[in-house]
N, C-alpha and C positions, 0 to 999 in steps of 0.2 A: 573354884568350881566353874564349870562351863555349862551354861544353860543352852539347850538346843531349842530355839524358838523359830517356828516357821510362820511366815507371813501369809502363806497361801490360804489357810482356812479363813482368815480375816478378809482377804480379797474375795473369796467365794461368797461369803456372807454379804458383802457389799454389792456384789454383782446381782445376787438374788434380790436384795432389797431394792436396788434401782430398777430391776426388771418388774418388780411388783409395783413400783411407782409408775412405770410405763404402762402397765395394765390399767391403772386408774386413769392415766391420761387418755388412753385409747377409749375407755368407757365414756369419758367426758366428751371426746370427739364425736362418738356415736350420739350422745344426747344432744350436742349442739347441732349436729346435722339434722336430727329429727325436728328440733325447734326451728331451724332455718327453713327446712322444706315445708313445714306447716305454715310459715309466715310468707315465704316467697314462692312464686310460681315461675320456675325456670325451664320446665319442660323435661328435665331428666332427673327428677327426684328419686325414682326407683334405682337408677344407677348409682347415685350419690349415697343412698342408704345402704345399698349392697356393698359398695367399696368401704364405707366406714365400718360396717359390721365385719367384713372380711379382714380389715386392719385389726379390729378387736380380737378376732379369732386367731390371727397370726401372732399377736402379742401374747396371748395365752399359750399358744403352741411353743413359742420361743421360751417362755418361762418353764413350761413342762420339760422341754428338751434340756434346758439348763440344769434343772433339778436332776435329771437322769445322768447327764454327763459330768456334773460337778460333784 
């Protein structure tokens, strides 16, 4: 008997899992930037918060795009 086993569904699940982990990482980065900017006065807190939030939104967008194409 020959079993046809494809590895691609497993790879897709792992990719989505790791992208989900990356979203959690991006959220932690946003939280750390908020804590840092409340502690330190560096003069460009607004830009740092914006970039960290943009990074978080980009991680969510990549995850959504991966769900669509995978």
